[in-house]
N, CA, C and O of each residue as an XYZ file, in Angstrom:
460
protein
N     112.990    103.511     54.784
C     112.050    104.188     53.977
C     110.999    104.903     54.845
O     110.648    104.414     55.919
N     110.512    106.028     54.394
C     109.510    106.803     55.108
C     108.151    106.667     54.431
O     108.049    106.375     53.240
N     107.107    106.891     55.236
C     105.755    106.997     54.728
C     105.307    108.402     55.008
O     105.425    108.891     56.131
N     104.775    109.075     53.957
C     104.314    110.440     54.167
C     102.913    110.623     53.527
O     102.447    109.802     52.737
N     102.292    111.716     53.904
C     100.941    112.014     53.412
C     100.988    112.321     51.910
O     102.022    112.754     51.402
N      99.908    112.107     51.217
C      99.820    112.360     49.793
C      99.319    113.774     49.548
O      98.657    114.385     50.387
N      99.662    114.268     48.362
C      99.187    115.602     47.955
C      97.629    115.628     47.905
O      96.978    114.611     47.665
N      97.094    116.787     48.134
C      95.634    117.012     48.030
C      95.177    116.657     46.614
O      95.907    116.909     45.655
N      94.030    116.100     46.470
C      93.525    115.644     45.161
C      93.447    116.805     44.146
O      93.626    116.596     42.946
N      93.176    118.044     44.645
C      93.123    119.192     43.766
C      94.526    119.490     43.218
O      94.675    119.995     42.106
N      95.507    119.180     43.987
C      96.919    119.364     43.544
C      97.416    118.243     42.590
O      98.175    118.492     41.654
N      96.962    117.019     42.864
C      97.408    115.884     42.101
C      96.227    114.930     41.850
O      96.089    113.902     42.512
N      95.351    115.310     40.843
C      94.157    114.491     40.613
C      94.469    113.154     39.899
O      93.686    112.207     39.975
N      95.610    113.095     39.217
C      95.940    111.859     38.473
C      97.263    111.312     38.955
O      98.202    112.050     39.253
N      97.307    109.979     39.023
C      98.535    109.260     39.401
C      98.799    108.186     38.347
O      97.878    107.468     37.957
N     100.010    108.069     37.893
C     100.415    107.014     36.974
C     101.216    106.005     37.714
O     102.214    106.356     38.343
N     100.819    104.744     37.666
C     101.482    103.643     38.366
C     102.178    102.695     37.368
O     101.589    102.276     36.371
N     103.447    102.372     37.666
C     104.136    101.342     36.969
C     104.395    100.212     38.001
O     104.232    100.418     39.203
N     104.792     99.041     37.523
C     105.015     97.887     38.402
C     103.888     97.776     39.387
O     104.095     97.758     40.600
N     102.722     97.704     38.864
C     101.495     97.790     39.731
C     100.892     96.405     39.969
O     101.132     95.440     39.244
N     100.124     96.381     40.997
C      99.253     95.238     41.352
C      97.927     95.824     41.892
O      97.821     97.004     42.227
N      96.949     94.943     41.954
C      95.687     95.266     42.584
C      95.469     94.180     43.644
O      95.524     92.986     43.349
N      95.220     94.624     44.897
C      94.937     93.665     45.926
C      93.571     93.806     46.456
O      93.083     94.926     46.600
N      92.893     92.676     46.772
C      91.564     92.679     47.320
C      91.718     92.305     48.790
O      92.389     91.329     49.124
N      91.095     93.083     49.659
C      91.179     92.877     51.103
C      89.984     91.973     51.517
O      89.113     91.646     50.710
N      89.992     91.595     52.791
C      88.885     90.768     53.323
C      87.566     91.559     53.302
O      86.493     90.971     53.435
N      87.639     92.847     53.139
C      86.438     93.693     53.087
C      85.914     93.776     51.610
O      84.943     94.472     51.313
N      86.607     93.033     50.715
C      86.280     93.005     49.307
C      86.575     94.337     48.550
O      86.089     94.584     47.446
N      87.375     95.141     49.200
C      87.823     96.393     48.526
C      89.062     96.044     47.693
O      89.881     95.206     48.069
N      89.158     96.698     46.591
C      90.319     96.577     45.716
C      91.134     97.828     45.807
O      90.583     98.929     45.825
N      92.510     97.680     45.868
C      93.431     98.836     45.964
C      94.541     98.699     44.928
O      95.114     97.625     44.745
N      94.825     99.793     44.266
C      95.997     99.865     43.373
C      97.263     99.973     44.275
O      97.272    100.712     45.260
N      98.293     99.241     43.922
C      99.558     99.293     44.633
C     100.617     99.324     43.559
O     100.646     98.430     42.714
N     101.496    100.323     43.554
C     102.523    100.378     42.535
C     103.480    101.556     42.723
O     103.452    102.272     43.724
N     104.309    101.712     41.728
C     105.333    102.758     41.761
C     104.768    104.003     41.052
O     104.471    103.969     39.858
N     104.627    105.106     41.818
C     104.027    106.348     41.345
C     105.110    107.135     40.575
O     106.117    107.555     41.144
N     104.871    107.316     39.289
C     105.862    108.078     38.437
C     105.983    109.552     38.874
O     107.078    110.115     38.898
N     104.881    110.138     39.206
C     104.867    111.597     39.555
C     105.667    111.917     40.826
O     106.276    112.981     40.931
N     105.657    110.994     41.776
C     106.349    111.182     43.031
C     107.576    110.328     43.242
O     108.270    110.445     44.251
N     107.837    109.457     42.265
C     108.982    108.563     42.370
C     109.023    107.782     43.710
O     110.034    107.746     44.412
N     107.840    107.150     44.025
C     107.724    106.431     45.252
C     106.614    105.380     45.176
O     105.814    105.370     44.240
N     106.581    104.515     46.157
C     105.515    103.520     46.240
C     104.193    104.183     46.616
O     104.172    105.210     47.295
N     103.116    103.596     46.177
C     101.785    104.211     46.403
C     100.722    103.142     46.622
O     100.748    102.095     45.975
N      99.816    103.398     47.505
C      98.601    102.600     47.703
C      97.394    103.481     47.580
O      97.340    104.545     48.197
N      96.419    103.067     46.796
C      95.225    103.922     46.597
C      94.152    103.610     47.685
O      94.208    102.608     48.399
N      93.211    104.515     47.749
C      91.973    104.184     48.496
C      91.236    103.173     47.647
O      91.703    102.828     46.562
N      90.082    102.680     48.116
C      89.369    101.643     47.444
C      88.954    102.068     46.016
O      88.557    103.213     45.797
N      89.049    101.153     45.072
C      88.691    101.438     43.672
C      87.186    101.348     43.572
O      86.579    100.390     44.051
N      86.578    102.357     42.945
C      85.120    102.352     42.714
C      84.768    102.096     41.240
O      83.671    101.615     40.957
N      85.657    102.400     40.309
C      85.399    102.097     38.920
C      86.698    101.950     38.140
O      87.720    102.536     38.495
N      86.641    101.147     37.056
C      87.828    100.917     36.315
C      87.439    100.725     34.859
O      86.537     99.945     34.556
N      88.106    101.422     33.965
C      87.865    101.279     32.520
C      89.057    100.596     31.870
O      90.141    101.176     31.797
N      88.873     99.399     31.409
C      89.946     98.613     30.798
C      90.499     99.299     29.572
O      91.708     99.242     29.351
N      89.698     99.931     28.781
C      90.147    100.614     27.534
C      91.177    101.693     27.806
O      92.198    101.785     27.125
N      90.892    102.515     28.822
C      91.827    103.649     29.118
C      92.833    103.163     30.199
O      93.802    103.865     30.485
N      92.616    101.992     30.788
C      93.447    101.486     31.858
C      93.550    102.482     32.999
O      94.616    102.699     33.574
N      92.412    103.077     33.307
C      92.337    104.094     34.370
C      91.221    103.746     35.332
O      90.159    103.274     34.924
N      91.466    103.981     36.612
C      90.418    103.724     37.595
C      90.237    104.924     38.539
O      91.168    105.697     38.766
N      89.051    105.057     39.068
C      88.774    106.099     40.035
C      88.626    105.447     41.396
O      88.001    104.394     41.528
N      89.194    106.067     42.391
C      89.143    105.519     43.762
C      88.135    106.301     44.583
O      87.616    107.330     44.152
N      87.868    105.784     45.788
C      86.961    106.445     46.693
C      87.282    107.894     46.952
O      86.383    108.696     47.203
N      88.512    108.231     46.897
C      88.929    109.665     47.154
C      88.597    110.516     45.968
O      88.612    111.740     46.096
N      88.287    109.934     44.773
C      88.027    110.719     43.580
C      89.269    110.825     42.684
O      89.193    111.368     41.582
N      90.383    110.320     43.143
C      91.588    110.419     42.366
C      91.586    109.361     41.238
O      91.035    108.271     41.389
N      92.215    109.719     40.117
C      92.301    108.799     38.963
C      93.663    108.204     38.900
O      94.669    108.914     38.908
N      93.706    106.846     38.834
C      94.976    106.113     38.722
C      95.050    105.513     37.306
O      94.122    104.852     36.841
N      96.153    105.760     36.660
C      96.396    105.244     35.303
C      97.447    104.169     35.427
O      98.517    104.387     35.996
N      97.129    102.988     34.883
C      98.090    101.865     34.935
C      98.952    101.884     33.675
O      98.453    101.862     32.549
N     100.266    101.925     33.908
C     101.237    101.992     32.814
C     102.023    100.665     32.782
O     102.635    100.267     33.773
N     101.989    100.012     31.648
C     102.703     98.764     31.496
C     101.999     97.609     32.179
O     100.849     97.712     32.604
N     102.711     96.530     32.267
C     102.145     95.298     32.870
C     102.218     95.291     34.360
O     102.961     96.078     34.946
N     101.448     94.406     35.009
C     101.612     94.237     36.465
C     103.078     93.839     36.780
O     103.737     93.159     35.994
N     103.528     94.263     37.885
C     104.902     93.953     38.294
C     105.061     94.305     39.762
O     104.150     94.830     40.403
N     106.258     93.997     40.280
C     106.523     94.269     41.708
C     107.541     95.380     41.879
O     108.559     95.424     41.189
N     107.247     96.284     42.816
C     108.158     97.313     43.157
C     108.343     97.224     44.678
O     107.372     97.227     45.434
N     109.602     97.146     45.108
C     109.927     96.961     46.524
C     109.318     98.115     47.375
O     108.755     97.863     48.441
N     109.436     99.361     46.902
C     108.875    100.471     47.703
C     107.371    100.398     47.800
O     106.811    100.704     48.853
N     106.690     99.996     46.718
C     105.272     99.907     46.703
C     104.792     98.801     47.679
O     103.819     98.968     48.415
N     105.511     97.687     47.646
C     105.112     96.614     48.599
C     105.392     96.967     50.063
O     104.660     96.533     50.953
N     106.407     97.724     50.309
C     106.700     98.284     51.641
C     105.551     99.155     52.068
O     105.054     98.992     53.182
N     105.107    100.070     51.243
C     104.014    100.999     51.549
C     102.754    100.217     51.785
O     101.996    100.520     52.707
N     102.504     99.170     50.933
C     101.316     98.323     51.139
C     101.352     97.670     52.484
O     100.314     97.616     53.143
N     102.491     97.160     52.948
C     102.584     96.506     54.245
C     102.232     97.476     55.352
O     101.462     97.132     56.249
N     102.779     98.681     55.310
C     102.489     99.689     56.316
C     101.030    100.093     56.255
O     100.351    100.144     57.280
N     100.545    100.380     55.053
C      99.164    100.792     54.877
C      98.185     99.729     55.400
O      97.203    100.034     56.076
N      98.491     98.482     55.061
C      97.655     97.356     55.516
C      97.569     97.263     57.046
O      96.489     97.079     57.607
N      98.699     97.389     57.692
C      98.766     97.311     59.140
C      97.956     98.471     59.748
O      97.168     98.265     60.672
N      98.150     99.645     59.238
C      97.475    100.868     59.792
C      95.963    100.825     59.572
O      95.200    101.439     60.318
N      95.523    100.060     58.494
C      94.089    100.033     58.182
C      93.431     98.713     58.539
O      92.319     98.424     58.097
N      94.124     97.910     59.342
C      93.533     96.691     59.856
C      93.283     95.578     58.825
O      92.427     94.719     59.039
N      94.003     95.593     57.745
C      93.863     94.555     56.736
C      94.576     93.293     57.266
O      95.763     93.304     57.590
N      93.788     92.211     57.335
C      94.335     90.944     57.866
C      94.493     89.938     56.725
O      95.267     88.989     56.850
N      93.779     90.128     55.621
C      93.921     89.222     54.471
C      93.891     90.045     53.183
O      93.172     91.039     53.082
N      94.667     89.621     52.226
C      94.642     90.210     50.882
C      95.054     89.238     49.838
O      95.904     88.376     50.064
N      94.455     89.374     48.701
C      94.842     88.506     47.572
C      95.049     89.339     46.329
O      94.417     90.380     46.152
N      95.935     88.876     45.469
C      96.295     89.586     44.227
C      95.164     89.304     43.210
O      94.891     88.152     42.872
N      94.518     90.383     42.734
C      93.482     90.250     41.698
C      93.882     91.059     40.482
O      93.012     91.484     39.723
N      95.143     91.280     40.275
C      95.654     92.069     39.176
C      95.127     91.555     37.814
O      94.859     92.343     36.908
N      94.987     90.228     37.691
C      94.535     89.630     36.424
C      93.210     90.170     36.009
O      92.930     90.189     34.810
N      92.342     90.626     36.935
C      91.058     91.165     36.620
C      91.186     92.517     35.956
O      90.261     92.965     35.279
N      92.327     93.179     36.142
C      92.565     94.495     35.550
C      93.464     94.447     34.331
O      93.561     95.426     33.591
N      94.128     93.306     34.112
C      95.033     93.147     33.048
C      94.540     92.219     31.985
O      95.001     92.293     30.846
N      93.578     91.311     32.325
C      93.082     90.334     31.395
C      92.530     90.937     30.113
O      92.314     92.146     30.029
N      92.313     90.123     29.154
C      91.878     90.573     27.791
C      90.402     90.368     27.532
O      89.933     90.608     26.419
N      89.652     89.926     28.543
C      88.237     89.639     28.308
C      87.424     90.889     27.997
O      87.505     91.882     28.720
N      86.647     90.841     26.931
C      85.756     91.981     26.553
C      84.622     92.106     27.600
O      84.191     93.213     27.926
N      84.151     90.962     28.116
C      83.014     91.053     29.006
C      83.292     91.718     30.355
O      82.358     92.134     31.042
N      84.601     91.825     30.750
C      84.872     92.633     31.924
C      85.511     93.951     31.568
O      86.466     94.363     32.227
N      85.020     94.624     30.552
C      85.561     95.964     30.163
C      85.434     96.909     31.370
O      86.272     97.789     31.568
N      84.395     96.720     32.160
C      84.289     97.514     33.396
C      84.309     96.489     34.545
O      83.251     95.982     34.918
N      85.456     96.180     35.100
C      85.565     95.070     36.039
C      85.222     95.389     37.447
O      84.992     94.471     38.235
N      85.175     96.621     37.812
C      84.823     97.005     39.194
C      83.836     98.172     39.063
O      84.087     99.134     38.337
N      82.738     98.072     39.762
C      81.799     99.184     39.803
C      81.245     99.306     41.196
O      80.630     98.371     41.710
N      81.453    100.426     41.801
C      80.926    100.780     43.102
C      81.116     99.695     44.179
O      80.153     99.237     44.793
N      82.325     99.315     44.381
C      82.640     98.397     45.442
C      82.611     99.032     46.781
O      82.861     98.366     47.786
């Protein structure tokens, strides 16, 4: 499998992810990881800065909007990209925090703000 650059945000402002997860790094940054429907490939986002549980959409540091489709799940291509991305970006620890984005709690309707 290959890793390639992503389209400019002006070209592709929205990304829809299936079989997604959210990982928190040792820097306390959260990243969407999943299968990108638009490009039919694995995808890792820049750090998440906001998330709206009602629309199931989050904005990342790059300004791109990620829309979560369906339940959390695993995609082999996405996990491969996460492994490469993590190594290139010096991530030494990560934990799955997907439940914070999938849970049903009303009190975390906005679970991430300006991380």
